[in-house]
C-alpha positions as CSV (number, residue, x, y, z in Angstrom):
1,X,21.0,29.5,-119.2
2,X,23.3,29.5,-116.1
3,X,26.8,29.4,-115.2
4,X,26.1,26.6,-112.7
5,X,26.7,28.5,-109.6
6,X,24.4,29.1,-106.8
7,X,23.4,32.6,-105.6
8,X,26.3,34.3,-103.8
9,X,28.8,31.6,-105.1
10,X,31.6,32.6,-107.5
11,X,31.2,31.3,-111.1
12,X,32.9,28.1,-111.8
13,X,36.3,28.1,-113.6
14,X,35.7,24.6,-115.0
15,X,32.4,22.9,-116.0
16,X,33.1,19.6,-113.9
17,X,31.3,20.7,-110.8
18,X,28.3,22.4,-112.3
19,X,27.7,19.4,-114.6
20,X,27.7,17.2,-111.6
21,X,25.5,19.3,-109.5
22,X,23.1,20.0,-112.3
23,X,23.0,16.5,-113.7
24,X,19.5,15.6,-112.3
25,X,17.9,18.9,-113.0
26,X,19.2,20.2,-116.4
27,X,17.9,18.9,-119.8
28,X,21.1,19.7,-121.6
29,X,24.5,21.3,-121.2
30,X,26.1,23.7,-123.6
31,X,29.8,23.5,-123.0
32,X,32.8,25.0,-124.8
33,X,36.6,24.3,-124.6
34,X,37.6,27.7,-123.6
35,X,39.2,28.3,-120.1
36,X,37.5,30.9,-117.8
37,X,40.3,33.2,-116.8
38,X,38.2,35.9,-115.0
39,X,34.9,35.4,-113.2
40,X,32.4,38.0,-114.4
41,X,28.7,38.2,-114.0
42,X,26.6,39.1,-117.1
43,X,25.1,42.3,-117.6
44,X,21.3,42.6,-117.0
45,X,19.2,45.0,-118.9
46,X,15.5,45.7,-119.3
47,X,13.2,47.5,-121.7
48,X,11.0,50.3,-120.1
49,X,9.2,53.2,-121.5
50,X,11.0,52.4,-125.0
51,X,14.4,52.6,-123.5
52,X,17.0,50.1,-122.4
53,X,17.9,50.3,-118.7
54,X,20.9,48.8,-117.5
55,X,20.4,47.1,-114.1
56,X,23.8,45.6,-113.7
57,X,26.8,46.5,-115.9
58,X,29.5,43.9,-116.9
59,X,31.5,42.7,-119.7
60,X,30.9,44.8,-122.8
61,X,29.2,47.6,-120.8
62,X,31.9,47.9,-118.1
63,X,34.4,50.0,-120.2
64,X,31.8,52.7,-121.0
65,X,31.7,55.4,-118.3
66,X,28.6,56.1,-116.2
67,X,27.2,59.5,-116.8
68,X,26.3,61.3,-113.5
69,X,24.2,64.2,-113.1
70,X,26.7,66.0,-110.7
71,X,30.2,65.6,-109.5
72,X,30.8,63.2,-106.8
73,X,33.7,61.8,-104.7
74,X,34.4,58.2,-104.0
75,X,33.1,57.0,-100.6
76,X,36.2,54.8,-100.2
77,X,39.9,55.4,-99.7
78,X,42.7,53.3,-101.1
79,X,44.5,51.2,-98.5
80,X,47.9,52.5,-97.8
81,X,50.7,50.3,-98.8
């Protein structure tokens, strides 16, 4: 399945454009009637050595903290208002 966007493009907020763009490629479309309020990539995980490894966290995984082996400081600074 795909959200209908090309690599490096944001996910679409409506299905009109993806359906038009993929009409000659896709065999079928699974469409729902819910608006997309926030664009968000899917999480990507894989099984390795009997464990699940998170390659990209999003949606359901994002609220959980990331455990680090040592203290770290952010490498960015908030822009001054």
